[in-house]
DOVEX-826217 format. One record per residue (C-alpha): x, y, z; residue in one letter. Coordinates in steps of 0.02 Angstrom, whole numbers. Layout:
! residues N
SITE      x      y      z aa
SITE      X      Y      Z  a
...
This chain:
! residues 423
SITE      x      y      z aa
SITE    -62    862   -567  m
SITE    107    795   -622  s
SITE    167    710   -779  i
SITE    317    595   -793  m
SITE    424    610   -948  k
SITE    530    456   -986  i
SITE    660    432  -1121  n
SITE    668    244  -1126  g
SITE    775    110  -1203  g
SITE    920    132  -1082  r
SITE   1003     -6   -982  s
SITE    998     42   -798  l
SITE   1125      0   -662  h
SITE   1171     48   -485  g
SITE   1079     28   -321  d
SITE    917     87   -244  v
SITE    860     93    -62  t
SITE    681     45    -23  i
SITE    583    162     91  g
SITE    458    129    229  g
SITE    300     35    186  a
SITE    158    142    120  k
SITE     29     13    171  n
SITE     99     14    347  s
SITE    118    200    375  v
SITE    -60    239    315  v
SITE   -119    134    463  a
SITE     13    193    586  l
SITE    -35    376    564  i
SITE   -219    351    612  p
SITE   -160    235    753  a
SITE    -53    376    823  a
SITE   -207    472    879  v
SITE   -240    333   1005  l
SITE    -85    388   1101  a
SITE    -89    502   1252  d
SITE     77    585   1211  n
SITE    172    642   1055  p
SITE    224    503    938  v
SITE    373    483    820  k
SITE    385    370    668  l
SITE    548    340    575  d
SITE    577    279    395  m
SITE    416    363    339  v
SITE    407    374    148  p
SITE    390    547     71  d
SITE    231    510    -27  i
SITE     70    604    -60  l
SITE    -33    487     48  d
SITE     70    539    201  v
SITE     43    723    165  h
SITE   -144    696    138  n
SITE   -156    606    306  l
SITE    -64    752    387  m
SITE   -200    868    320  l
SITE   -331    758    402  i
SITE   -234    764    566  l
SITE   -231    955    553  q
SITE   -420    958    538  s
SITE   -428    868    707  m
SITE   -309    994    789  n
SITE   -171    864    787  v
SITE     -5    945    741  s
SITE    122    849    638  s
SITE    296    883    569  y
SITE    385    781    435  f
SITE    569    795    389  a
SITE    710    675    343  d
SITE    598    523    355  g
SITE    539    561    532  v
SITE    357    603    562  l
SITE    309    681    728  q
SITE    126    680    779  i
SITE     55    766    934  d
SITE   -123    707    973  p
SITE   -131    785   1146  t
SITE   -247    926   1091  e
SITE   -354    821    974  i
SITE   -532    875    939  k
SITE   -666    769    860  t
SITE   -783    821    724  g
SITE   -836    779    547  h
SITE   -675    742    456  l
SITE   -651    842    293  p
SITE   -725    745    149  s
SITE   -607    821     20  k
SITE   -452    753    106  a
SITE   -537    592    160  i
SITE   -591    550    -16  k
SITE   -415    565    -86  k
SITE   -360    400    -11  l
SITE   -445    240     45  r
SITE   -336    215    199  a
SITE   -417    368    279  s
SITE   -553    250    338  y
SITE   -434    191    474  y
SITE   -483    348    567  f
SITE   -650    262    596  m
SITE   -566    132    708  g
SITE   -444    249    794  s
SITE   -571    386    833  l
SITE   -696    257    892  l
SITE   -564    185   1007  g
SITE   -513    357   1070  k
SITE   -682    444   1089  f
SITE   -809    304   1064  h
SITE   -879    397    914  r
SITE   -828    446    739  a
SITE   -903    532    587  v
SITE   -812    492    426  v
SITE   -853    512    243  s
SITE   -833    362    130  f
SITE   -652    352     74  p
SITE   -582    373    -99  g
SITE   -414    310   -163  g
SITE   -388    201   -314  d
SITE   -541    152   -414  n
SITE   -501    -32   -439  i
SITE   -672   -107   -405  g
SITE   -789   -124   -256  p
SITE   -712   -126    -83  r
SITE   -861   -129     37  p
SITE   -841    -85    220  i
SITE   -976   -204    281  d
SITE   -851   -306    381  q
SITE   -781   -149    463  h
SITE   -957   -100    517  i
SITE   -997   -274    585  r
SITE   -837   -270    687  a
SITE   -882   -102    763  f
SITE  -1058   -164    801  e
SITE   -988   -321    884  a
SITE   -892   -205   1002  l
SITE  -1053   -114   1047  g
SITE  -1056     32    926  a
SITE  -1212     93    837  h
SITE  -1176    127    653  v
SITE  -1285    227    534  t
SITE  -1256    292    358  e
SITE  -1321    449    275  n
SITE  -1268    475     96  g
SITE  -1080    454     89  d
SITE  -1054    479    276  t
SITE  -1039    347    414  v
SITE  -1091    389    593  y
SITE  -1019    273    725  i
SITE  -1068    294    908  d
SITE  -1030    196   1066  a
SITE  -1036    341   1189  t
SITE  -1181    270   1291  e
SITE  -1097    111   1352  n
SITE   -922    122   1279  g
SITE   -836    -13   1180  l
SITE   -836   -188   1254  v
SITE   -722   -328   1197  g
SITE   -807   -468   1101  a
SITE   -773   -607    977  p
SITE   -767   -548    797  i
SITE   -776   -665    647  f
SITE   -734   -604    473  f
SITE   -822   -692    329  e
SITE   -674   -657    216  m
SITE   -496   -599    245  v
SITE   -486   -409    240  s
SITE   -334   -303    280  v
SITE   -438   -146    306  g
SITE   -566   -227    420  a
SITE   -429   -313    520  t
SITE   -340   -147    549  i
SITE   -499    -53    596  n
SITE   -552   -190    717  a
SITE   -380   -187    800  i
SITE   -382      2    818  l
SITE   -555      5    898  a
SITE   -528   -146   1011  a
SITE   -361    -84   1079  t
SITE   -452     41   1191  r
SITE   -608    -65   1223  a
SITE   -649   -142   1393  r
SITE   -611   -327   1408  g
SITE   -546   -452   1282  v
SITE   -577   -454   1095  t
SITE   -536   -606    988  t
SITE   -536   -575    800  i
SITE   -547   -729    689  h
SITE   -498   -750    505  n
SITE   -390   -594    507  v
SITE   -268   -536    375  a
SITE    -87   -587    408  r
SITE      8   -455    307  e
SITE    176   -389    373  p
SITE     97   -216    383  e
SITE    -26   -281    513  i
SITE    117   -357    612  v
SITE    202   -186    604  d
SITE     45    -97    667  l
SITE     27   -218    813  v
SITE    211   -196    857  a
SITE    185     -7    861  f
SITE     32    -22    974  l
SITE    117   -146   1090  n
SITE    268    -31   1105  e
SITE    146     99   1174  m
SITE     71    -21   1302  g
SITE    -63   -116   1207  a
SITE    -88   -301   1243  h
SITE   -108   -383   1073  i
SITE    -53   -558   1023  s
SITE    -70   -667    869  g
SITE    -19   -542    734  a
SITE     41   -640    583  g
SITE    -81   -782    619  t
SITE   -266   -794    577  d
SITE   -325   -756    755  v
SITE   -281   -597    851  i
SITE   -318   -574   1036  r
SITE   -330   -401   1113  i
SITE   -342   -356   1297  e
SITE   -406   -178   1300  g
SITE   -306    -43   1389  v
SITE   -352    130   1453  d
SITE   -194    221   1398  h
SITE    -61    213   1264  l
SITE    105    303   1285  h
SITE    252    298   1163  q
SITE    423    282   1244  q
SITE    530    246   1091  q
SITE    525    296    909  i
SITE    445    166    795  h
SITE    534    120    633  t
SITE    419     77    487  v
SITE    456    -88    398  i
SITE    524    -84    220  p
SITE    395    -73     80  d
SITE    378   -245      0  r
SITE    273   -175   -143  i
SITE    403    -43   -186  e
SITE    536   -179   -174  a
SITE    438   -289   -295  g
SITE    421   -143   -415  t
SITE    608   -114   -420  y
SITE    641   -301   -435  l
SITE    530   -304   -590  s
SITE    613   -148   -658  l
SITE    787   -219   -628  a
SITE    745   -382   -716  a
SITE    665   -290   -863  a
SITE    792   -152   -899  v
SITE    935   -179   -778  g
SITE   1117   -217   -809  d
SITE   1149   -265   -628  g
SITE   1047   -176   -493  i
SITE   1063   -193   -304  l
SITE    901   -167   -207  i
SITE    936   -124    -25  k
SITE    831   -116    135  n
SITE    718   -263     98  v
SITE    648   -406    202  v
SITE    665   -558     87  p
SITE    538   -657    190  e
SITE    406   -527    146  h
SITE    448   -547    -39  l
SITE    447   -736    -54  q
SITE    299   -753   -176  p
SITE    371   -618   -289  f
SITE    547   -689   -281  i
SITE    479   -862   -322  a
SITE    393   -796   -480  k
SITE    550   -707   -538  l
SITE    652   -865   -513  q
SITE    518   -966   -604  e
SITE    539   -846   -750  m
SITE    727   -872   -748  g
SITE    782   -708   -667  v
SITE    953   -725   -582  d
SITE    945   -659   -404  l
SITE   1075   -650   -265  s
SITE    981   -636   -100  i
SITE   1060   -574     63  n
SITE    984   -534    233  d
SITE    925   -360    183  n
SITE    971   -338     -1  a
SITE    941   -422   -170  i
SITE   1055   -408   -321  y
SITE    970   -430   -490  v
SITE   1082   -488   -631  q
SITE   1052   -435   -810  k
SITE    915   -549   -878  s
SITE    937   -676  -1015  g
SITE    792   -768  -1095  e
SITE    642   -775   -979  l
SITE    493   -892   -969  r
SITE    310   -843   -956  g
SITE    222   -885   -792  v
SITE     47   -894   -721  n
SITE     12   -775   -576  v
SITE   -135   -784   -455  t
SITE   -156   -651   -321  t
SITE   -218   -698   -148  a
SITE   -201   -634     31  p
SITE    -32   -644    118  f
SITE     73   -752    120  p
SITE     27   -772    -64  n
SITE     59   -658   -213  f
SITE     -5   -482   -171  a
SITE   -130   -394   -284  t
SITE    -19   -239   -277  d
SITE    121   -337   -362  w
SITE     28   -396   -517  q
SITE     36   -231   -611  q
SITE    220   -191   -581  p
SITE    262   -369   -636  l
SITE    164   -355   -799  t
SITE    294   -259   -902  p
SITE    425   -390   -859  l
SITE    307   -527   -920  l
SITE    306   -442  -1090  l
SITE    491   -487  -1107  t
SITE    461   -674  -1083  a
SITE    473   -799  -1226  q
SITE    300   -873  -1191  s
SITE    127   -818  -1136  e
SITE     86   -769   -957  s
SITE    -84   -765   -871  i
SITE   -129   -654   -722  i
SITE   -281   -696   -615  t
SITE   -321   -568   -480  d
SITE   -438   -650   -354  t
SITE   -438   -499   -239  i
SITE   -480   -359   -362  y
SITE   -528   -440   -528  p
SITE   -559   -269   -605  q
SITE   -381   -209   -572  r
SITE   -344   -188   -756  q
SITE   -318     -1   -783  k
SITE   -144    -32   -850  h
SITE   -198   -149   -991  v
SITE   -266    -22  -1116  a
SITE   -123     98  -1075  q
SITE      9    -35  -1105  l
SITE    -73    -71  -1272  q
SITE    -36    110  -1321  k
SITE    148     70  -1297  l
SITE    132    -80  -1413  g
SITE    108   -215  -1282  a
SITE     20   -373  -1338  r
SITE    -93   -387  -1187  i
SITE   -279   -416  -1165  s
SITE   -416   -469  -1044  v
SITE   -515   -628  -1077  n
SITE   -695   -670  -1033  d
SITE   -639   -738   -863  c
SITE   -564   -569   -814  n
SITE   -389   -640   -831  q
SITE   -250   -534   -904  i
SITE   -161   -622  -1048  i
SITE     17   -561  -1080  v
SITE     97   -611  -1245  h
SITE    283   -594  -1285  p
SITE    316   -418  -1347  t
SITE    496   -393  -1407  p
SITE    481   -204  -1429  e
SITE    384    -62  -1351  l
SITE    374    116  -1416  h
SITE    346    281  -1328  g
SITE    170    352  -1311  a
SITE     60    463  -1203  v
SITE    -23    359  -1066  v
SITE   -115    392   -903  a
SITE    -84    320   -730  a
SITE   -259    277   -672  g
SITE   -199    219   -501  e
SITE    -38    191   -403  i
SITE     14     18   -462  r
SITE    -48     45   -640  a
SITE     64    198   -641  g
SITE    211     91   -584  a
SITE    179    -29   -727  a
SITE    176    113   -854  l
SITE    335    187   -780  m
SITE    428     22   -803  i
SITE    357     -1   -977  a
SITE    410    176  -1021  g
SITE    588    136   -966  l
SITE    583    -17  -1079  m
SITE    510     74  -1230  a
SITE    605    158  -1370  d
SITE    577    345  -1378  g
SITE    483    462  -1261  e
SITE    339    408  -1149  t
SITE    230    535  -1059  i
SITE    139    467   -907  v
SITE     -5    583   -864  e
SITE    -91    583   -693  e
SITE     77    540   -614  s
SITE     17    606   -446  d
SITE    -53    431   -427  n
SITE    124    362   -435  i
SITE    182    491   -308  l
SITE     47    430   -188  r
SITE    143    269   -162  g
SITE    324    288   -219  y
SITE    451    382   -115  d
SITE    573    500   -206  n
SITE    537    412   -370  i
SITE    624    537   -484  e
SITE    785    537   -383  r
SITE    790    348   -365  k
SITE    766    320   -551  l
SITE    893    453   -596  t
SITE   1019    372   -479  d
SITE    995    213   -582  l
SITE   1041    317   -736  h
SITE    865    329   -804  a
SITE    815    482   -906  d
SITE    659    532   -809  v
SITE    582    700   -766  e
SITE    431    743   -660  l
SITE    342    900   -715  i
SITE    211    982   -606  t
SITE     66   1057   -703  q
SITE    -51   1188   -634  l
SITE   -231   1131   -620  d
């Protein structure tokens, strides 16, 4: 386990380059096992989730090699079996192997995934999608058994009761190798799903409608990569650095971004009074003056992402008026609140599960714990804002989602050190 030591109170400046999208690559890696030849992904972030997924690939006799942002995956000798629960339970996105293995072999045995504990995230819709394609699904303890070996997977209409990124991705992965046509209704529209579909289509899949609420898939027998796939920039990492730049920056340039993917976040910053200069693939954040409080409500794309609300919270503390955060996706995503209070933040949760952020002119260093990825990002920004030393324990959670975080912060002239502790 790692800790992050931060000496805060400094004004940061310089530039930072955003890496590939975590929420994209954790779907692209399971999708790679659908291929019939070795696969290459470029702009892969160097994060713990990638390395944990590589361990899962190894358990399936799938070799992988990662260096300089390029991940090579060779699924040609893949073997099926019960995936290792220890690795599976380290991250939620491991459940995408359900869809990819079902598509590849028409069966899968996967333990319930782990990841961040931010409230219930049931897989009922995933299971109903698999059953619609002809799979038989049973559960025993924390393990899911999915089997369609008798008749194979057959394309069918799938209707989601609520928008779900995870269920959308799993349904796409399974249906890509099913016989016939699958039409999935009320799907998630996130850029990461568009990226996944682009990757599959580059290998010969026939998928249309990504980015809309209906996706149509004509199943294919084979997938074969002919060109390296470049992962899209991480919009959540970009939002984190935008918040950091507005909170403690004295002019910071954020490079390798897609502004269209950031529109809800940009709009909130501008509503607060943050001065931004936006180009095709970069955003310059001026030093902030007086800022206004705002109300934030999370919702599925193209609205304000749940993963953004925590990294934005420290910036809201600098506003001159109260802010209210309502997370409609994960109302219990509040692990950062009590930890920010340790730093002196005037922040609380009301009876409606809303986070109330009051103006807090000064923060002070303290020992806090990163309960999950985005809570850790919030504490990191708050630590940079605070006077004195802040110790962020459980910083491995930050490393799960943020590429080269120590180097990037140091390049912005932050006084930050990651220290690995022996378990």
